[in-house]
C-alpha positions in Angstrom: 4.8 -69.5 -11.7 7.0 -66.6 -10.8 10.0 -68.9 -10.5 9.4 -70.4 -13.9 9.1 -67.0 -15.5 12.3 -65.9 -13.8 14.1 -68.9 -15.3 12.8 -68.1 -18.7 14.1 -64.5 -18.4 17.5 -65.7 -17.2 17.9 -67.9 -20.3 16.9 -65.0 -22.5 19.6 -62.9 -20.9 22.4 -64.8 -22.6 22.1 -62.3 -25.5 23.7 -58.9 -25.4 22.7 -56.6 -22.7 20.9 -53.9 -24.7 18.8 -56.2 -26.9 17.9 -58.3 -23.8 16.8 -55.3 -21.9 14.4 -54.1 -24.5 12.9 -57.6 -25.0 12.7 -58.3 -21.3 10.8 -55.2 -20.7 8.1 -56.4 -23.2 8.1 -59.9 -21.6 7.7 -58.5 -18.2 4.7 -56.4 -19.3 3.1 -59.4 -21.0 3.7 -61.6 -17.9 2.4 -59.0 -15.5 5.6 -59.1 -13.5 7.3 -56.2 -11.9 10.5 -54.5 -13.0 12.4 -55.9 -10.0 12.7 -59.2 -11.8 15.1 -57.6 -14.2 17.7 -58.0 -11.5 17.9 -61.7 -12.5 19.0 -60.8 -16.0 21.7 -58.4 -14.7 23.0 -60.9 -12.2 23.1 -63.6 -14.9 25.1 -61.4 -17.2 27.6 -60.7 -14.4 28.1 -64.3 -13.3 28.3 -65.7 -16.8 30.9 -63.1 -17.9 28.7 -61.8 -20.6 28.8 -58.3 -19.2 31.0 -56.8 -16.6 28.9 -54.3 -14.7 30.9 -52.0 -12.4 28.3 -49.2 -12.1 25.9 -47.1 -13.9 28.3 -45.8 -16.5 29.1 -49.3 -17.9 25.7 -50.9 -17.2 22.8 -48.4 -17.5 20.1 -49.0 -15.0 22.2 -51.4 -12.9 21.9 -49.7 -9.5 18.3 -48.7 -10.2 17.2 -52.3 -10.7 19.0 -53.3 -7.5 16.9 -50.7 -5.6 13.8 -51.9 -7.4 14.4 -55.5 -6.2 15.0 -54.3 -2.6 11.7 -52.4 -2.7 9.8 -55.3 -4.2 11.2 -57.7 -1.6 10.2 -55.4 1.3 6.5 -55.1 0.3 5.6 -58.6 -1.1 5.1 -61.2 1.5 3.9 -64.0 -0.8 7.1 -63.7 -3.0 9.5 -63.1 -0.1 11.2 -66.5 -0.3 12.2 -66.3 -3.9 13.0 -62.6 -3.8 15.1 -63.1 -0.7 17.3 -65.4 -2.7 17.6 -63.0 -5.6 18.3 -60.2 -3.1 21.2 -62.2 -1.6 22.6 -62.7 -5.1 22.7 -59.1 -6.1 23.3 -57.3 -2.8 27.0 -58.2 -2.5 29.2 -56.7 0.1 30.5 -53.9 -2.1 27.0 -52.7 -3.1 25.0 -53.6 0.0 25.0 -50.1 1.4 23.4 -48.8 -1.8 21.1 -51.6 -2.7 19.8 -52.5 0.7 19.5 -49.0 2.3 15.9 -49.8 2.9 17.0 -52.3 5.7 17.6 -49.3 8.0 14.3 -47.7 7.3 11.2 -48.4 9.3 7.8 -48.3 7.4 5.2 -46.3 9.2 1.7 -45.1 8.6 2.3 -41.5 7.5 0.6 -39.9 10.5 3.1 -41.5 12.9 6.0 -39.8 11.0 5.1 -36.5 12.7 7.7 -36.8 15.4 10.6 -35.0 17.1 13.1 -35.2 14.4 16.0 -34.1 16.6 15.9 -37.1 18.9 17.6 -39.5 16.4 19.1 -37.5 13.5 20.0 -40.8 11.7 16.6 -42.4 11.8 14.7 -42.5 8.5 11.3 -43.9 7.9 9.1 -44.8 4.9 6.0 -42.8 5.6 2.9 -44.2 3.8 -0.2 -42.1 3.3 -3.5 -43.0 1.6 -5.5 -40.1 0.2 -9.0 -40.7 -1.0 -10.2 -37.8 -3.2 -14.0 -37.4 -3.3 -16.8 -34.8 -3.6 -18.6 -34.1 -0.4 -20.3 -31.1 1.2 -18.8 -28.7 3.6 -20.4 -28.0 6.9 -19.2 -31.2 8.6 -16.5 -31.6 11.2 -13.1 -31.3 9.5 -14.5 -29.3 6.6 -16.6 -26.5 8.1 -15.0 -23.8 5.8 -16.8 -20.4 6.3 -20.1 -21.9 7.5 -21.8 -22.0 4.1 -22.7 -25.5 2.8 -21.4 -26.2 -0.7 -19.8 -29.0 -2.7 -16.1 -29.5 -1.9 -13.4 -31.8 -3.3 -11.4 -33.2 -0.3 -8.8 -35.7 0.6 -10.0 -38.0 3.4 -12.9 -35.7 4.1 -10.7 -32.9 5.3 -10.4 -29.2 4.4 -7.6 -28.5 4.1 -6.3 -32.0 3.4 -4.4 -34.1 5.9 -1.0 -32.6 6.8 2.0 -34.5 5.6 4.6 -33.8 8.4 7.8 -35.9 8.2 11.5 -35.6 9.0 14.2 -34.6 6.5 15.4 -37.7 4.7 12.2 -39.7 5.2 10.7 -41.4 2.2 7.1 -40.4 1.5 4.8 -42.6 -0.4 1.3 -41.4 -1.1 -1.3 -43.7 -2.6 -4.0 -41.5 -4.3 -7.5 -43.1 -4.7 -9.8 -41.1 -7.0 -13.5 -41.7 -6.4 -14.7 -38.4 -7.9 -17.9 -38.7 -9.9 -20.3 -36.2 -11.5 -20.2 -33.3 -14.0 -17.0 -31.5 -14.8 -18.5 -28.2 -13.6 -19.2 -29.6 -10.1 -15.8 -31.2 -10.0 -13.8 -28.1 -10.8 -13.1 -29.2 -14.4 -12.7 -33.0 -14.5 -13.4 -36.2 -12.7 -9.8 -37.2 -13.4 -7.1 -36.0 -11.1 -3.4 -35.8 -10.2 -1.3 -35.0 -7.2 1.6 -32.4 -7.1 4.0 -31.9 -4.3 4.6 -28.1 -4.7 8.2 -27.2 -4.2 9.6 -30.7 -4.2 12.2 -31.0 -7.0 11.4 -34.6 -7.7 15.0 -35.0 -8.9 15.7 -38.3 -10.5 18.2 -40.2 -8.3 21.7 -39.9 -9.7 22.2 -43.7 -9.5 19.3 -44.4 -11.9 18.6 -44.0 -15.6 14.9 -44.6 -15.5 12.0 -45.4 -13.2 12.9 -45.4 -9.6 11.3 -46.5 -6.4 12.6 -43.3 -4.9 10.5 -41.0 -7.1 11.6 -38.6 -9.8 9.8 -36.6 -12.5 7.2 -39.3 -12.8 5.9 -38.2 -9.4 5.5 -34.5 -10.2 1.8 -34.9 -10.9 1.2 -32.6 -13.9 -1.4 -34.0 -16.4 -0.1 -34.5 -19.9 3.3 -33.3 -18.9 4.6 -36.0 -16.5 1.6 -38.4 -16.4 -1.8 -39.2 -17.8 -4.5 -38.0 -15.5 -5.8 -40.6 -13.0 -9.4 -41.4 -14.0 -12.3 -41.9 -11.6 -12.1 -45.3 -9.9 -8.3 -45.6 -10.4 -5.3 -45.2 -8.1 -1.8 -43.8 -8.4 1.2 -43.8 -6.2 3.5 -40.7 -5.7 6.9 -40.9 -4.1 9.7 -38.5 -2.9 12.5 -38.6 -0.5 15.6 -36.6 0.5 17.5 -37.7 -2.5 14.9 -36.0 -4.8 15.7 -32.5 -3.6 13.4 -32.3 -0.6 15.3 -30.5 2.2 13.7 -29.4 5.4 11.2 -26.7 4.7 7.6 -25.6 4.0 5.8 -27.0 1.0 2.3 -28.0 0.1 0.5 -30.4 -2.1 -2.5 -30.1 -4.4 -4.3 -31.5 -7.4 -3.1 -30.1 -10.7 -6.3 -30.7 -12.6 -8.6 -27.9 -13.5 -9.9 -25.9 -10.5 -9.8 -28.9 -8.0 -7.2 -27.3 -5.7 -9.5 -24.2 -5.4 -12.3 -26.4 -4.2 -10.4 -28.1 -1.4 -8.0 -30.6 -3.0 -4.9 -29.2 -1.3 -3.0 -29.4 2.0 0.2 -28.7 4.0 3.5 -30.6 3.5 6.1 -29.9 6.2 9.6 -31.4 6.3 11.1 -30.9 9.7 14.8 -30.2 10.4 17.0 -32.8 12.1 19.0 -30.2 14.1 17.9 -27.3 16.1 19.5 -23.9 15.7 18.5 -21.9 18.8 20.0 -18.8 17.4 17.2 -18.8 14.9 14.3 -20.8 16.4 13.4 -22.2 19.8 9.9 -23.7 19.1 9.2 -25.3 15.7 6.1 -27.3 15.4 4.3 -28.4 12.2 0.9 -27.3 13.6 2.2 -23.7 13.7 1.4 -23.2 10.0 -1.2 -21.1 8.2 -2.6 -22.5 5.0 -4.2 -19.5 3.4 -6.8 -19.6 0.6 -9.7 -17.7 -0.8 -13.1 -19.3 -0.8 -16.1 -19.2 -3.2 -19.8 -19.8 -3.2 -19.5 -22.8 -5.5 -17.1 -24.9 -7.6 -17.2 -22.4 -10.5 -14.8 -20.2 -8.5 -15.9 -16.9 -10.1 -15.9 -14.3 -7.3 -14.1 -14.9 -4.0 -16.3 -14.3 -1.0 -14.2 -15.2 2.1 -10.8 -16.2 3.3 -9.8 -19.4 5.1 -6.9 -20.3 7.5 -6.4 -24.1 7.6 -9.8 -24.6 6.2 -11.5 -22.5 8.9 -13.1 -19.0 8.7 -16.4 -17.1 8.9 -18.4 -15.6 6.2 -18.5 -11.8 6.5 -21.5 -9.6 6.5 -21.1 -8.6 2.8 -20.9 -10.7 -0.4 -20.1 -9.4 -3.9 -21.8 -9.5 -7.3 -21.3 -7.6 -10.6 -22.7 -4.1 -10.4 -24.2 -4.1 -13.8 -26.7 -7.0 -14.1 -27.1 -6.3 -17.8 -23.5 -7.0 -18.6 -22.7 -10.5 -20.0 -21.7 -12.4 -16.9 -19.0 -14.6 -18.6 -17.4 -11.5 -20.2 -17.5 -9.7 -16.8 -15.7 -12.6 -15.1 -13.2 -12.8 -17.9 -12.4 -9.1 -17.5 -12.1 -9.5 -13.8 -9.7 -12.5 -14.0 -7.6 -10.6 -16.5 -7.1 -7.8 -14.0 -9.2 -5.2 -15.8 -11.0 -2.8 -13.6 -14.6 -3.9 -13.0 -17.2 -2.9 -10.4 -18.9 -5.0 -7.8 -21.9 -4.3 -5.6 -22.0 -5.4 -2.0 -25.0 -7.2 -0.7 -25.9 -8.8 2.6 -24.7 -12.4 2.7 -27.3 -15.0 3.6 -26.8 -16.2 7.2 -24.3 -19.1 7.5 -25.7 -22.6 7.7 -23.6 -23.5 10.7 -21.5 -21.7 13.3 -17.7 -21.7 12.8 -14.7 -20.5 14.7 -11.3 -19.1 13.9 -8.1 -21.0 14.1 -6.1 -20.8 17.4 -2.3 -21.0 17.8 -1.0 -21.6 21.3 2.2 -20.1 22.8 3.0 -22.4 25.7 6.6 -21.1 26.2 6.3 -17.3 26.4 9.5 -15.5 25.7 10.8 -18.1 23.2 11.3 -17.7 19.4 8.4 -19.3 17.6 8.5 -20.4 14.0 5.3 -19.9 11.9 4.9 -21.1 8.3 2.8 -19.1 6.0 1.5 -21.0 2.9 -0.1 -19.3 0.0 -2.6 -22.0 -1.0 -4.3 -19.4 -3.1 -6.1 -20.3 -6.4 -6.4 -17.1 -8.4 -5.2 -13.5 -8.3 -5.9 -13.0 -4.5 -2.7 -11.9 -2.8 -3.1 -12.0 1.0 -1.5 -9.9 3.7 -0.6 -11.2 7.2 0.1 -9.1 10.2 0.1 -9.9 14.0 -1.3 -7.6 16.6 1.4 -6.0 18.7 4.1 -8.2 17.3 6.9 -7.9 14.8 8.6 -10.8 13.1 11.7 -11.8 11.1 11.8 -14.0 8.0 14.1 -17.1 8.0 13.0 -18.9 4.8 11.0 -18.5 1.6 9.8 -21.4 -0.6 11.5 -23.9 1.7 15.0 -22.4 1.4 16.7 -20.6 4.3 17.5 -16.9 4.1 19.8 -14.9 6.3 17.9 -13.7 9.4 19.1 -10.1 9.0 15.7 -9.6 7.3 13.7 -8.7 10.5 11.4 -6.2 12.3 8.6 -6.7 9.8 5.1 -5.5 10.5 3.4 -7.5 7.7 4.0 -9.8 4.7 2.1 -10.5 1.5 1.9 -14.0 -0.1 0.7 -14.7 -3.6 -0.5 -18.0 -5.1 2.0 -20.8 -4.3 4.5 -18.8 -2.2 5.6 -19.7 1.3 7.4 -17.7 4.0 8.7 -18.9 7.3 8.7 -16.3 10.0 9.9 -16.1 13.6 8.1 -14.3 16.3 9.9 -13.3 19.4 7.1 -14.0 21.8 6.4 -11.8 24.8 7.3 -12.8 28.4 4.4 -10.8 29.7 1.1 -10.7 27.9 -2.4 -9.1 28.0 -5.6 -10.9 29.0 -7.1 -11.2 25.5 -5.4 -13.3 22.8 -3.7 -11.4 20.0 -5.1 -11.3 16.5 -3.3 -12.6 13.5 -5.0 -10.4 10.8 -5.4 -11.8 7.3 -6.5 -9.3 4.7 -7.1 -9.1 1.0 -8.1 -6.1 -1.2 -8.3 -6.5 -5.0 -5.2 -4.9 -6.6 -6.8 -3.7 -9.8 -9.5 -1.3 -8.6 -12.3 -3.8 -8.1 -13.9 -3.0 -4.8 -13.5 -6.5 -3.2 -12.2 -6.5 0.4 -12.0 -9.7 2.4 -10.5 -10.6 5.8 -10.3 -13.2 8.4 -8.2 -13.9 11.5 -6.6 -16.4 13.7 -5.8 -16.1 17.4 -2.3 -16.2 19.0 -3.1 -17.4 22.5 -0.4 -17.2 25.3 -0.4 -19.4 28.4 1.9 -20.1 31.2 1.7 -21.8 34.6 -0.5 -19.2 36.0 -2.8 -17.9 33.3 -4.2 -18.4 29.8 -5.3 -15.7 27.4 -9.0 -15.4 26.6 -10.2 -16.1 23.0 -13.4 -14.0 22.3 -15.6 -16.6 20.6 -18.0 -14.1 19.1 -15.5 -11.7 17.7 -15.8 -11.0 14.0 -12.9 -10.0 11.7 -13.0 -6.3 11.0 -11.9 -5.5 7.4 -12.2 -1.8 7.8 -9.9 -1.8 10.8 -7.4 -4.1 9.0 -7.4 -1.7 6.0 -6.4 1.2 8.3 -3.5 -0.7 10.0 -0.3 1.3 10.1 2.3 -1.2 8.8 5.6 0.6 8.0 7.9 -2.4 7.2 6.4 -4.9 4.7 7.8 -8.1 3.3 7.0 -9.1 -0.3 4.4 -6.4 -1.2 2.6 -6.9 -4.5 4.9 -5.3 -7.1 2.3 -3.5 -9.2 2.9 0.1 -8.0 6.0 1.9 -9.1 5.8 4.3 -6.1 6.3 1.3 -3.8 9.3 -0.2 -5.6 12.0 2.1 -4.1 10.5 2.4 -0.6 13.3 1.3 1.7 10.8 -0.3 4.1 9.3 -2.5 1.4 11.4 -5.6 1.1 11.1 -7.7 -2.1 12.5 -11.2 -2.7 15.4 -9.8 -4.6 16.5 -7.9 -1.5 16.8 -11.2 0.6 20.0 -13.1 0.9 20.2 -16.9 0.7 21.9 -18.8 3.5 24.2 -20.5 1.1 26.1 -19.3 -2.0 25.1 -20.8 -5.3 28.2 -22.2 -7.0 29.2 -21.0 -10.5 26.1 -18.7 -10.6 28.0 -16.1 -12.5 28.5 -18.5 -15.5 25.4 -18.8 -17.7 24.8 -21.0 -20.8 22.2 -18.9 -22.5 19.6 -16.2 -21.7 15.9 -16.5 -22.8 13.7 -13.3 -22.7 10.1 -14.3 -21.9 7.4 -11.6 -22.1 3.9 -11.5 -20.5 2.0 -9.4 -23.0 -0.8 -6.9 -22.5 -4.0 -8.7 -22.9 -5.9 -6.0 -24.8 -3.5 -6.6 -27.7 -4.6 -10.2 -27.9 -8.4 -9.9 -27.2 -9.4 -12.1 -30.1 -7.4 -14.9 -28.4 -9.1 -14.6 -25.0 -11.6 -17.4 -25.6 -12.6 -19.9 -22.9 -9.8 -22.1 -24.2 -6.8 -19.8 -24.4 -5.2 -16.4 -24.8 -2.8 -16.1 -21.8 0.7 -16.5 -23.0 4.4 -16.3 -22.8 6.2 -14.7 -25.8 3.1 -14.7 -28.0 2.8 -18.5 -27.4 -0.3 -19.8 -25.7 -0.7 -23.4 -24.5 -4.3 -23.9 -23.0 -5.1 -27.1 -21.2 -5.8 -29.6 -22.5 -6.4 -28.5 -26.1 -2.7 -27.7 -26.9 -1.0 -30.3 -24.7 0.3 -33.5 -26.3 -1.7 -36.8 -26.3 1.4 -38.5 -25.0 2.8 -36.6 -22.0 6.0 -34.8 -22.6 7.9 -37.0 -20.2 6.9 -40.2 -22.1 7.7 -39.1 -25.6 10.7 -41.0 -27.0 12.0 -39.4 -29.1 10.6 -36.0 -28.3 7.8 -35.0 -30.7 8.8 -31.6 -32.0 6.4 -30.8 -34.8 3.9 -29.0 -32.6 6.5 -27.3 -30.4 7.4 -23.7 -30.3 10.2 -22.1 -28.2 13.9 -23.1 -28.4 16.1 -26.1 -28.2 19.6 -25.5 -26.8 22.4 -28.1 -27.1 26.0 -28.2 -26.2 28.2 -26.3 -28.6 30.6 -28.7 -30.2 33.0 -25.9 -31.2 34.2 -23.8 -28.4 34.0 -23.8 -24.7 32.3 -26.8 -23.0 30.3 -24.3 -21.0 28.5 -22.9 -24.0 25.4 -23.8 -25.9 23.7 -22.9 -29.2 19.9 -22.5 -29.5 17.5 -23.0 -32.4 13.8 -22.4 -32.7 11.3 -25.2 -32.7 9.3 -25.3 -36.0 5.6 -24.9 -35.0 5.4 -21.1 -35.0 8.3 -20.2 -37.3 7.2 -18.7 -39.5 3.9 -17.8 -37.7 1.0 -20.0 -38.8 -1.8 -18.3 -36.9 -2.7 -14.8 -37.9 -3.9 -13.4 -34.7 -2.6 -10.0 -33.5 1.1 -9.8 -33.2 1.4 -13.3 -34.7 0.3 -15.1 -31.5 0.3 -18.9 -31.8 -1.3 -21.9 -30.1 1.4 -24.5 -29.6 3.4 -26.6 -27.2 5.8 -24.1 -25.7 9.1 -25.8 -24.8 12.5 -24.3 -23.7 14.9 -27.2 -23.9 18.3 -27.3 -22.3 21.0 -30.0 -22.1 21.3 -32.0 -18.9 24.5 -31.9 -16.8 24.8 -33.2 -13.2 28.5 -33.5 -12.4 29.2 -31.7 -9.1 32.9 -31.7 -9.8 32.6 -28.7 -12.2 28.9 -27.8 -12.0 26.3 -26.9 -11.7 25.6 -25.2 -15.1 22.9 -22.5 -15.3 20.6 -21.1 -17.9 18.9 -17.7 -17.5 15.3 -16.5 -17.8 14.3 -12.8 -17.9 10.6 -12.6 -17.3 9.1 -9.3 -18.6 5.7 -8.2 -17.5 4.1 -5.7 -19.9 1.1 -5.2 -17.7 0.6 -1.5 -16.8 0.6 0.1 -13.4 -2.0 -1.6 -11.1 -2.1 -4.7 -13.3 -1.4 -8.3 -12.4 2.0 -9.2 -11.0 1.9 -12.7 -12.2 3.2 -15.3 -9.7 5.3 -17.7 -11.9 6.1 -21.2 -10.5 8.9 -23.5 -11.7 8.3 -27.2 -11.2 11.4 -29.4 -10.7 13.7 -26.8 -9.2 14.4 -23.7 -7.3 15.8 -20.7 -9.2 17.9 -17.9 -7.9 16.6 -14.3 -8.2 19.5 -12.2 -9.6 17.6 -9.1 -10.6 14.3 -7.3 -10.5 13.2 -3.8 -11.5 10.1 -1.8 -12.4 9.6 1.4 -14.5 7.1 4.2 -14.6 6.5 3.8 -18.3 5.4 1.0 -20.7 8.1 -1.5 -21.6 8.4 -4.4 -24.1 10.6 -7.4 -24.7 12.6 -5.4 -27.2 13.1 -2.6 -24.7 14.5 -5.0 -22.1 16.7 -6.9 -24.6 18.2 -3.6 -25.7 18.8 -2.5 -22.1 20.5 -5.9 -21.4 22.9 -5.7 -24.4 23.6 -1.9 -24.5 26.9 -1.8 -22.7 30.6 -2.4 -23.3 30.5 -6.1 -22.9 27.3 -6.4 -25.0 25.6 -8.7 -22.5 24.3 -8.9 -18.9 24.0 -5.1 -18.9 21.0 -5.1 -16.5 22.0 -5.2 -12.9 22.5 -8.7 -11.4 23.4 -9.8 -7.9 25.6 -12.9 -7.7 26.3 -12.8 -4.0 24.0 -15.1 -2.1 21.0 -14.6 -4.4 17.8 -15.9 -2.9 16.2 -19.2 -3.9 12.6 -19.2 -5.0 10.2 -21.5 -6.8 7.4 -18.8 -7.2 8.1 -15.2 -8.0 5.8 -12.3 -8.7 6.9 -10.4 -11.9 6.5 -6.6 -11.4 4.1 -4.7 -13.7 6.1 -2.6 -16.2 9.1 -4.6 -15.0 11.1 -7.7 -15.1 12.7 -10.5 -13.0 16.0 -12.2 -13.8 16.5 -15.7 -12.5 18.9 -18.6 -13.2 18.0 -22.3 -13.0 20.3 -25.3 -12.9 20.3 -28.0 -15.6 20.9 -30.8 -13.2 17.3 -32.2 -13.1 16.5 -34.2 -16.2 12.9 -34.4 -17.3 10.1 -32.2 -18.4 9.0 -29.5 -16.0 6.1 -27.1 -16.4 6.6 -23.4 -15.6 3.4 -21.5 -15.3 1.5 -18.7 -13.8 0.0 -19.9 -10.5 -3.2 -18.0 -11.0 -5.4 -20.9 -12.0 -7.5 -19.0 -14.5 -4.3 -18.1 -16.4 -2.7 -21.5 -16.6 -5.9 -23.1 -17.8 -6.0 -20.6 -20.6 -2.4 -20.9 -21.8 0.1 -19.2 -19.5 2.4 -22.2 -19.3 5.6 -23.5 -20.9 7.9 -26.6 -20.4 11.5 -26.6 -19.3 12.8 -29.8 -20.8 16.2 -30.8 -19.4 17.9 -33.4 -21.5 16.5 -36.0 -23.9 14.8 -39.3 -23.3 16.6 -42.5 -24.4 13.9 -45.1 -24.9 10.7 -45.9 -23.2 10.4 -44.0 -19.9 14.2 -43.7 -19.4 15.8 -40.3 -19.1 19.5 -40.4 -19.2 19.0 -36.8 -20.4 22.2 -36.9 -22.4 22.4 -34.7 -25.5 25.0 -35.1 -28.2 27.2 -32.2 -29.0 25.9 -29.9 -31.7 22.7 -32.0 -32.2 
């Protein structure tokens, strides 16, 4: 049957390439065939002289379809004979290296890809994982949590989920099977789900103009942005590889639906380096990583009650509840999540249902430099501090990108939701009898009297002795609160008095290992403010109110029915924000920007003309390394007062470079910062910016009464959500879309924008 269908498609291909492509895609859908069969049409066009394809520029989709055929051939035994013949036709000598790259890769069960990546630097594998997402109860091996039994949402029955540990350049394929069932409250918002690889750029391969077997924006896993949610009983496959912007580094993965990640649907993603640099690290093992998260009594995730490291911890003696029982509970929780000062009462926690232990990390080579990866798998506004008893450390990477190791001798570091830091401990040659404590501590930053802590053990051993781990020791929050920690990395930037402390090192103070090319040249600057919530109180309903620039986009009420990525052409009538295109008159490195129509003039008469809409900042796409990259600039302005929330803002689809960051001891506004940035002789870029080795990040905390300046490249076509990583805030509207380029037709994204459009 397949052969007959292929012949029919070949006959159809005698027409012009474009019309044949469109019709063939419909035929393939109707026949239930895969896109790989389109190779037949292309090959026919070539051999019959109807179209001379010399590469992507003259034949859109050409190389992509060759790759599709190779992928289909490698996985389909029953069609192998036919597809082998087709493969031989299209994989000619000149293109064999591109088309048939999969020949040199071995396919492995994902767990076996956790290997010594330095033994064979050229070996790449296709690492296949299957994740089954289901609702279970904690208190079982692999998901003990803090000892209290409660519903959890877990991949393969594990809390945290199975670790994805691969080598740089490996191809990762994750098949997600969703078997959630039950009420939305129990399931953290929905029985549908998605999977997001946090920090992976998912860059569309340069040799493609549409769907690719090597991943791309279609694997970013954001509901109604890059995909429709995967319903209960369904499956979806997610892919990335080195060509998608996945260098060695520390990442994580999680569901992007509702509160699912806060209830267990998350895990570690580690991409190991191919070469060792002993000047920086001696011992680098994926298991030496700390996945940090807060934990709650139930799936409503109202008040955090404990902290977990790699899914392990112990419930403390005290739990927390609102001090005033007469106050409306929902209003109390809303005020708490907004960062307003509220009061809690301590009470004795019920005894745990089962006994649990703390995580243990082993130092088997004393005196060596050990790398540890700190992952902020945090759900809400619960920044966490890490310190190590009788040890200092240096930082060598943040958000999967290397930094210059001169940042050292730290006593502690803070991580917010989504951030990662890689640190190096110079381990001791001589050690005490008892294992050292890795202290993990949280205290609410806005005056609420919540204090939580946990710990892990750093256990030394050598040929003669092994340190003792005290099994019955309990983490001591009062002792952690009194720790003297002079030099601190990444403190929460919500106190002006801390900002200019020379021993407090913020991301803007770090230096990237590599210089960003052309970073001084910028296409346009967008000023984005995070307003003071009290000014928008009528908007703070269960469905919205958190915003950027007076625009709020709560999920899913103000997201499109057709995901942004699949709109062709883009649907602009409900969009707010700006659309920037190449300027047809003037320098090729300039753009002109115009407003989207939804909120201009304002159509919603809330305070300060706030508007519910689809907030999009659109930029042209350009990916020519010969004179790029090109950059656009965002200045995030946090109007929150001293002691308020320093929102952790996450950019999907790319890293950005932090050029500037500052904080004031007085209220500010968008207008204030815009005036400061234009009130100088050159009338632009008046605020201080650092262009020399600015640090890469994909999550940044924006200081209260302050701002952050970052620049992002326009080399990754697609639609990428940018949002506060505090879950309560993104659900209620603190999100926007960076759209890079324009779709062509269907799911294709050439991303090209006409001049002056």
